[in-house]
C-alpha positions as CSV (number, residue, x, y, z in Angstrom):
1,R,29.4,0.3,70.1
2,G,32.8,-0.6,71.7
3,Y,35.9,1.6,71.4
4,S,39.5,0.6,71.6
5,P,41.9,2.5,74.0
6,F,43.4,4.2,71.0
7,A,40.0,5.3,69.7
8,V,39.1,6.7,73.1
9,Y,42.4,8.6,73.2
10,A,41.9,10.0,69.7
11,L,38.3,11.1,70.4
12,L,39.0,12.8,73.8
13,E,42.4,14.3,73.2
14,H,42.4,15.1,69.5
15,G,38.7,15.4,68.5
16,G,38.6,12.2,66.6
17,D,41.6,12.9,64.4
18,Y,43.4,9.5,64.3
19,A,46.4,10.8,62.3
20,A,47.0,13.5,64.9
21,A,46.7,11.0,67.7
22,A,49.1,8.6,66.0
23,S,51.6,11.4,65.5
24,A,51.3,12.5,69.2
25,L,51.8,8.9,70.4
26,R,54.8,8.5,68.1
27,A,56.4,11.7,69.5
28,E,56.1,10.2,73.0
29,G,57.9,7.0,71.9
30,Y,55.1,4.7,71.0
31,G,55.3,2.7,67.8
32,D,57.8,3.0,65.0
33,D,58.3,5.7,62.4
34,P,56.9,4.2,59.2
35,R,59.2,6.2,57.1
36,E,62.2,4.4,58.6
37,R,60.6,1.0,58.1
38,V,59.7,1.2,54.5
39,D,62.5,-0.2,52.3
40,L,61.9,-0.7,48.6
41,S,65.3,-2.3,47.9
42,G,63.6,-5.7,47.7
43,L,61.0,-4.6,45.1
44,L,61.4,-5.7,41.5
45,G,65.1,-6.2,41.2
46,G,66.8,-5.2,44.5
47,E,69.0,-7.4,46.6
48,V,68.0,-9.1,49.8
49,E,70.1,-8.8,52.9
50,D,71.6,-11.9,54.4
51,G,69.1,-13.6,56.5
52,D,66.1,-11.9,54.9
53,E,65.5,-14.6,52.3
54,A,63.4,-17.5,53.4
55,D,64.8,-20.9,52.7
56,G,63.8,-22.2,49.2
57,E,62.4,-18.8,48.1
58,T,63.5,-17.5,44.7
59,T,64.9,-14.0,44.7
60,A,63.8,-13.3,41.1
61,T,64.6,-9.9,39.7
62,D,62.9,-8.2,36.7
63,P,65.2,-7.4,33.8
64,G,62.4,-5.5,32.1
65,P,61.1,-5.7,28.6
66,I,63.3,-7.2,25.9
67,P,65.8,-4.6,24.4
68,D,65.0,-3.5,20.9
69,D,68.5,-4.6,19.6
70,L,67.8,-8.2,20.6
71,L,64.8,-8.2,18.1
72,D,67.1,-7.7,15.1
73,V,68.8,-10.7,13.4
74,P,70.4,-9.9,10.0
75,G,69.4,-11.6,6.8
76,F,66.2,-13.6,6.4
77,I,64.7,-12.9,9.8
78,R,65.1,-9.2,9.5
79,Q,63.5,-9.2,6.0
80,V,60.5,-11.2,7.2
81,T,60.1,-9.1,10.3
82,D,60.1,-5.9,8.2
83,Y,57.6,-7.3,5.8
84,T,55.3,-8.4,8.6
85,L,55.4,-4.9,10.1
86,A,54.7,-3.3,6.8
87,I,51.5,-5.2,6.1
88,S,50.1,-5.5,9.7
89,P,47.2,-3.3,10.8
90,Y,48.8,-2.9,14.1
91,P,52.6,-3.4,13.7
92,Q,54.2,-5.1,16.7
93,P,58.0,-5.7,16.5
94,V,58.0,-8.4,19.1
95,L,55.3,-10.4,17.4
96,A,56.8,-9.9,14.0
97,F,60.2,-11.0,15.2
98,A,58.7,-14.1,17.0
99,G,57.1,-15.2,13.7
100,A,60.2,-14.7,11.6
101,L,62.5,-16.4,14.1
102,T,60.2,-19.5,14.2
103,L,59.9,-19.6,10.4
104,Q,63.7,-19.6,10.0
105,A,64.1,-22.3,12.6
106,F,61.5,-24.4,10.8
107,L,63.0,-24.0,7.4
108,A,66.4,-25.1,8.7
109,G,65.0,-28.1,10.6
110,R,66.8,-31.4,10.0
111,K,69.2,-29.6,7.6
112,I,71.8,-28.1,9.7
113,R,73.5,-28.7,13.1
114,D,76.5,-27.4,15.0
115,E,79.5,-29.2,16.5
116,A,77.5,-30.0,19.6
117,D,74.8,-31.6,17.4
118,T,72.3,-28.9,18.3
119,R,69.3,-28.5,16.1
120,T,67.0,-25.6,15.3
121,N,63.7,-26.8,16.7
122,L,62.2,-24.0,18.8
123,Y,59.1,-23.6,21.0
124,V,58.3,-19.9,20.8
125,L,55.5,-18.3,22.7
126,A,54.4,-14.7,21.9
127,L,52.2,-13.0,24.5
128,A,50.0,-10.0,23.5
129,N,46.6,-8.7,24.5
130,S,43.6,-9.1,22.2
131,G,43.7,-7.0,19.1
132,A,47.5,-6.4,19.3
133,G,48.2,-8.2,16.0
134,K,48.9,-11.8,16.9
135,D,47.5,-13.1,13.6
136,S,49.7,-11.2,11.2
137,P,52.9,-13.2,11.8
138,R,51.0,-16.5,11.3
139,K,49.5,-15.3,8.1
140,V,52.9,-14.2,6.7
141,N,54.4,-17.6,7.6
142,L,51.5,-19.4,6.0
143,R,51.8,-17.3,2.7
144,I,55.6,-17.9,2.5
145,C,55.3,-21.6,3.1
146,Y,52.5,-21.9,0.6
147,E,54.5,-20.0,-2.0
148,V,57.4,-22.4,-1.7
149,G,55.4,-25.6,-1.5
150,L,55.7,-26.3,2.3
151,H,52.0,-25.7,3.2
152,D,51.7,-29.4,4.0
153,C,54.2,-28.9,6.8
154,L,52.0,-26.6,8.8
155,G,49.8,-27.5,11.7
156,D,47.3,-25.7,13.9
157,A,46.0,-27.0,17.2
158,F,47.2,-30.1,19.1
159,A,44.4,-32.6,19.3
160,S,46.3,-35.4,21.0
161,G,49.8,-36.7,21.6
162,E,49.1,-39.5,19.2
163,G,48.1,-37.0,16.5
164,I,51.4,-35.1,17.0
165,E,53.3,-38.4,16.6
166,D,51.4,-39.4,13.4
167,R,51.9,-36.0,11.9
168,L,55.7,-36.0,12.5
169,F,55.9,-39.6,11.2
170,L,54.4,-38.4,7.8
171,T,56.2,-35.1,7.8
172,P,59.3,-35.1,10.1
173,S,59.6,-31.3,10.0
174,V,56.5,-29.4,11.0
175,L,55.6,-25.9,12.1
176,F,52.6,-25.7,14.4
177,Q,51.1,-22.2,14.7
178,T,48.8,-22.4,17.7
179,D,46.6,-19.5,18.9
180,E,45.3,-19.3,22.5
181,I,47.8,-21.9,23.7
182,D,46.7,-21.2,27.2
183,S,43.5,-23.2,26.5
184,M,45.7,-26.2,25.9
185,L,47.5,-25.6,29.1
186,Q,44.3,-25.2,31.1
187,S,43.0,-28.5,29.6
188,I,46.2,-30.3,30.7
189,N,45.9,-28.9,34.2
190,K,42.2,-29.8,34.6
191,A,42.1,-33.0,32.6
192,R,41.0,-36.2,34.3
193,D,42.0,-38.5,31.5
194,G,45.4,-39.3,29.9
195,R,44.7,-37.6,26.5
196,H,45.9,-34.1,27.5
197,E,48.7,-35.6,29.6
198,A,49.9,-37.4,26.4
199,I,50.2,-34.0,24.6
200,M,52.5,-32.7,27.3
201,A,54.6,-35.8,27.3
202,T,54.9,-35.9,23.5
203,L,56.0,-32.2,23.3
204,L,58.7,-32.8,26.0
205,K,60.0,-35.9,24.2
206,M,59.9,-34.3,20.7
207,Y,62.0,-31.4,21.8
208,T,64.8,-33.6,23.2
209,S,64.7,-36.1,20.3
210,S,65.6,-33.6,17.5
211,N,69.1,-35.0,17.2
212,S,68.2,-38.7,17.9
213,V,65.3,-41.1,17.2
214,Y,61.8,-40.8,18.5
215,S,60.1,-44.1,19.2
216,M,56.4,-44.0,18.6
217,R,53.7,-45.8,20.6
218,V,52.9,-49.4,20.0
219,K,49.8,-49.8,17.9
220,A,47.2,-52.6,17.7
221,G,47.8,-55.4,15.3
222,G,51.1,-56.8,16.6
223,R,53.3,-54.4,14.6
224,G,56.4,-53.1,16.2
225,P,56.7,-49.4,17.1
226,A,57.7,-47.1,14.3
227,A,60.4,-44.5,14.7
228,I,61.0,-40.9,13.6
229,V,64.6,-40.0,12.9
230,H,65.6,-36.4,13.9
231,P,62.0,-35.0,14.3
232,S,61.9,-31.3,14.0
233,L,58.8,-29.8,15.7
234,C,58.7,-26.0,15.8
235,I,55.9,-24.2,17.6
236,L,54.8,-20.6,17.3
237,G,52.2,-20.2,20.0
238,T,50.3,-17.0,21.0
239,A,48.3,-16.2,24.0
240,V,47.0,-13.3,26.2
241,P,49.5,-12.8,29.0
242,K,47.0,-12.9,31.8
243,Y,45.4,-16.2,30.7
244,Y,48.8,-17.8,29.9
245,Y,50.2,-17.2,33.3
246,E,47.0,-18.3,35.0
247,A,47.2,-21.6,33.0
248,L,50.7,-22.4,34.0
249,S,51.1,-24.7,37.0
250,V,54.0,-25.5,39.3
251,R,54.3,-28.9,37.7
252,M,54.9,-27.3,34.3
253,L,57.6,-25.2,35.7
254,N,59.3,-28.2,37.3
255,N,58.9,-30.8,34.5
256,G,60.8,-28.9,31.9
257,F,58.0,-27.7,29.6
258,F,58.3,-24.1,30.7
259,A,62.1,-24.3,30.4
260,R,61.8,-25.4,26.8
261,L,59.8,-22.3,25.8
262,I,61.1,-19.0,24.5
263,V,58.5,-16.5,25.9
264,L,58.4,-13.1,24.2
265,E,56.1,-10.4,25.6
266,A,54.8,-7.8,23.2
267,G,53.7,-5.2,25.7
268,K,51.3,-2.4,24.6
269,R,49.6,-2.5,21.2
270,G,51.3,-0.3,18.6
271,R,49.6,2.5,16.7
272,G,47.3,1.4,13.9
273,Q,48.0,1.9,10.2
274,T,46.1,1.2,7.0
275,P,47.6,-2.0,5.6
276,V,48.5,-1.9,1.9
277,P,48.5,-5.4,0.2
278,Q,52.1,-6.1,-0.9
279,P,53.5,-9.1,-2.6
280,I,56.1,-11.0,-0.7
281,P,59.6,-9.7,-1.7
282,D,61.5,-11.9,-4.1
283,S,64.5,-12.0,-1.7
284,I,62.3,-13.7,1.0
285,L,60.8,-16.2,-1.4
286,Q,64.2,-17.0,-3.0
287,T,65.7,-17.8,0.4
288,A,62.6,-19.8,1.6
289,R,62.6,-21.7,-1.6
290,W,66.3,-22.5,-1.3
291,W,65.7,-24.0,2.2
292,A,62.7,-25.9,0.9
293,E,64.7,-27.5,-1.9
294,F,67.9,-27.9,0.1
295,R,68.8,-31.6,0.5
296,P,72.1,-31.8,2.3
297,G,72.4,-35.6,2.4
298,G,71.1,-36.4,-1.1
299,G,69.7,-39.7,-2.1
300,N,66.2,-41.1,-2.0
301,L,66.3,-41.8,1.7
302,E,67.2,-38.3,2.8
303,S,63.7,-37.6,4.2
304,C,63.9,-40.6,6.4
305,Y,67.6,-40.5,7.4
306,P,68.8,-36.9,7.1
307,A,72.4,-35.9,7.0
308,P,72.4,-32.3,8.2
309,V,75.3,-30.0,7.4
310,F,77.8,-29.0,10.1
311,V,77.8,-25.3,10.8
312,R,81.0,-24.5,12.5
313,A,81.6,-21.8,15.1
314,T,84.6,-19.5,15.1
315,P,87.0,-19.8,18.1
316,E,85.7,-16.5,19.3
317,A,82.1,-17.7,19.2
318,E,82.9,-20.9,21.0
319,A,84.6,-18.8,23.8
320,V,81.5,-16.7,24.2
321,L,79.3,-19.8,24.3
322,E,81.6,-21.5,26.9
323,E,81.5,-18.3,29.0
324,F,77.7,-18.4,28.9
325,R,77.7,-22.1,29.9
326,T,79.7,-21.2,33.0
327,L,77.2,-18.5,33.8
328,A,74.2,-20.9,33.3
329,D,75.9,-23.5,35.5
330,D,76.5,-21.0,38.2
331,R,72.8,-20.0,38.2
332,Y,71.8,-23.6,38.2
333,S,73.9,-24.2,41.3
334,E,72.4,-21.2,43.1
335,A,68.9,-22.5,42.3
336,E,69.9,-26.0,43.5
337,E,71.1,-24.5,46.8
338,R,67.7,-22.9,47.3
339,D,65.9,-26.1,46.2
340,D,64.3,-24.0,43.5
341,L,63.2,-26.7,41.0
342,A,61.8,-24.2,38.5
343,G,65.0,-22.2,38.4
344,M,67.0,-25.3,38.0
345,A,64.9,-26.5,35.1
346,V,65.1,-23.2,33.2
347,W,68.8,-22.6,33.7
348,A,69.5,-26.2,32.7
349,R,68.2,-25.4,29.2
350,A,69.7,-22.0,28.9
351,Y,73.0,-23.1,27.3
352,E,71.2,-25.4,24.8
353,K,68.9,-22.5,23.8
354,A,71.8,-20.2,23.2
355,R,73.4,-22.7,20.8
356,K,70.1,-23.2,19.0
357,L,69.6,-19.5,18.6
358,A,73.2,-18.9,17.5
359,L,72.6,-21.6,14.8
360,V,69.4,-20.0,13.7
361,Y,71.2,-16.6,13.5
362,A,73.9,-18.1,11.2
363,A,71.2,-19.6,9.0
364,S,69.5,-16.3,8.7
365,E,72.6,-14.2,8.2
366,N,74.0,-16.0,5.2
367,H,72.3,-19.3,4.1
368,L,75.0,-19.9,1.4
369,Q,78.0,-19.6,3.7
370,M,76.8,-20.5,7.2
371,Q,79.1,-19.9,10.1
372,I,78.5,-19.1,13.7
373,G,80.5,-16.0,14.3
374,E,81.1,-14.0,17.5
375,P,78.1,-11.6,16.8
376,A,75.8,-14.6,16.6
377,A,77.0,-16.1,19.8
378,R,76.9,-12.8,21.7
379,W,73.4,-12.1,20.5
380,A,72.2,-15.6,21.4
381,C,73.7,-15.5,24.9
382,R,72.3,-12.0,25.7
383,F,68.9,-13.0,24.3
384,V,68.7,-16.2,26.4
385,E,70.0,-14.6,29.6
386,H,67.5,-11.8,29.4
387,Q,64.6,-14.1,28.5
388,T,65.5,-16.7,31.2
389,R,65.6,-14.0,33.9
390,R,62.3,-12.5,32.6
391,M,60.6,-15.9,32.5
392,I,61.7,-16.8,36.0
393,F,60.5,-13.4,37.3
394,M,57.1,-13.5,35.6
395,A,56.6,-17.1,36.8
396,S,57.4,-16.1,40.4
397,Q,54.8,-13.3,40.2
398,H,52.0,-15.4,38.7
399,V,52.3,-19.1,39.1
400,A,50.8,-20.3,42.4
401,E,51.1,-23.6,44.3
402,N,47.5,-23.4,45.5
403,E,44.4,-21.1,45.6
404,F,45.6,-19.1,48.6
405,D,49.0,-18.6,47.0
406,A,47.2,-17.3,43.9
407,R,45.3,-14.8,46.0
408,C,48.6,-13.6,47.6
409,K,50.2,-13.1,44.2
410,R,47.1,-11.3,42.9
411,M,47.2,-8.8,45.8
412,L,50.9,-8.2,45.2
413,E,50.2,-7.7,41.5
414,V,47.6,-5.0,42.3
415,L,49.9,-3.3,44.8
416,T,52.9,-3.4,42.4
417,S,50.8,-1.9,39.6
418,W,49.7,0.9,41.9
419,Q,53.3,1.6,43.0
420,Q,54.5,1.7,39.4
421,R,51.9,4.4,38.6
422,N,52.0,6.3,41.9
423,G,55.5,6.0,43.2
424,D,55.7,5.9,47.0
425,T,52.1,7.0,47.5
426,W,50.4,4.4,49.6
427,M,47.3,2.6,48.2
428,P,44.1,3.2,50.1
429,H,42.3,0.1,51.5
430,W,39.0,1.0,49.7
431,E,40.7,1.1,46.3
432,L,42.4,-2.2,46.9
433,A,39.1,-3.8,48.0
434,R,37.4,-2.4,44.9
435,R,40.0,-3.8,42.5
436,L,40.2,-7.2,44.2
437,K,36.4,-7.6,44.7
438,W,37.0,-10.0,47.5
439,S,35.2,-10.3,50.8
440,D,36.6,-8.5,53.8
441,K,37.6,-11.8,55.4
442,D,39.6,-12.9,52.3
443,I,41.4,-9.5,52.1
444,E,42.2,-9.7,55.8
445,E,43.6,-13.2,55.5
446,V,45.8,-12.5,52.5
447,R,46.9,-9.1,54.0
448,N,48.0,-10.8,57.2
449,A,49.9,-13.5,55.4
450,L,51.8,-11.0,53.3
451,Q,52.6,-8.9,56.3
452,N,53.9,-11.9,58.2
453,Q,56.1,-12.7,55.2
454,R,57.4,-9.1,55.2
455,R,56.3,-8.6,51.6
456,I,53.9,-5.6,52.2
457,E,53.4,-2.9,54.8
458,C,49.9,-2.0,56.0
459,E,49.4,1.2,58.0
460,L,46.1,2.4,59.6
461,G,45.0,5.9,60.2
462,S,42.4,8.6,59.3
463,T,42.0,12.3,58.8
464,A,39.3,14.3,60.4
465,R,37.2,13.8,57.3
466,G,37.8,10.1,57.1
467,G,40.4,10.2,54.3
468,A,43.3,7.8,54.0
469,C,46.6,8.7,55.7
470,C,49.6,7.2,53.8
471,H,52.1,7.2,56.7
472,A,50.0,6.4,59.8
473,V,51.3,4.9,63.1
474,S,51.3,1.1,63.3
475,T,51.0,0.5,67.1
476,A,48.9,-2.3,68.3
477,D,46.2,0.2,69.5
478,A,46.1,1.9,66.1
479,Q,45.7,-1.4,64.3
480,A,42.7,-2.1,66.5
481,V,40.7,0.8,65.1
482,V,38.1,-0.6,62.8
483,S,36.8,2.7,61.5
484,G,40.2,4.0,60.3
485,S,41.4,4.0,56.7
486,R,44.0,1.5,55.8
487,S,46.8,2.2,53.2
488,Y,49.1,-0.3,51.7
489,H,52.7,-0.3,50.5
490,I,55.1,-2.9,49.1
491,G,58.5,-3.3,50.6
492,M,60.8,-5.4,52.7
493,R,62.1,-4.5,56.1
């Protein structure tokens, strides 16, 4: 067995106590004091000093979970949210709100618009773990639509891009409620044919065609392509967070699909309750039935050529929206300077999302006298800003460019989770290895890469009994000790 110079020094001078040997060497001027080198300002929301940021690297900060006050929209959305919570075995406010928001957007589809010709089509994705109650909002929406005669406007899974086109051609306003949407994303990533690619392309085009005309594919038989005027496709997707982020790819971030989504994270499952069957309140059914029967244009061609009602914004609301446009433009410019394609794509859609949500707010608040007021605009801008920052942060933590990048993000995820639970206590190497379940070679490669990127700190040391030492010396000799115990910490120098 061979010994490094440091190991010989520790054995002869300190009886094999590597921590004591490291401290003695540090006192004599060897190595650095790790307490001076660990800086957590770059962790989850800190700022980066000039020169510390690599070119093209996104400095995403975490705004945290969505505030509770952003989950409250007066009127129809609040009523549906409360009803969903009352009948759910496991009430989850985020999931209930996501279902109610999407239902209102669907009911108002092709029937209202604002002065910028914005429509209410939304792609909402609610993330929650298994058993958290993802099914309850879908069931409530289904019951409401069935009661008011709109059950033929509901869809489930996406079979193909052509199927989405044909469905919108027959029913120009559709609400798709899709569970386990991560499976569709995985299929798109791994597909070797064009069928799944066509789904992605169709979803992208449908979103941007809501205020124009969607040209369908050319079919066999020599007939010219048909068209869908003002298609309104709303999506309420649900998925488990882990699988959803694993299914996302860099291309989805950059091509605009991710930017079109409103992603809501439910967090921990709520406390269970015994659900008591309750009829849908008359106020909800009356409002939903009003929307189902509302024909703003009139005439027998209204379903083919709709004439949506203008919902005007107050001067105060327009000022708030313009202020948010400036903010979104500034964020886009910052992402452009970093060559951050994903950040550019998400911030490019932020202003449009704010106008859509303000319009939905107005429809929910008072469907008989719709107007976008200052509260609607402020809520929409706060909501979109928070969700945009949260989406960018979560994507930066999970979406990888290749397999090695995915391993790096996985190690950072484990270390971040440890630090959130244990504070500044360093994570022992044995526990990291147990959680990752990788080979020693893989752990070493990823660890070295993250150290070289100054994204983690790794210290090596040992007590007399072989235990881990959180703040050990990091001299070259100490790092050569194979039998010592490693500990890990996240930080930026």
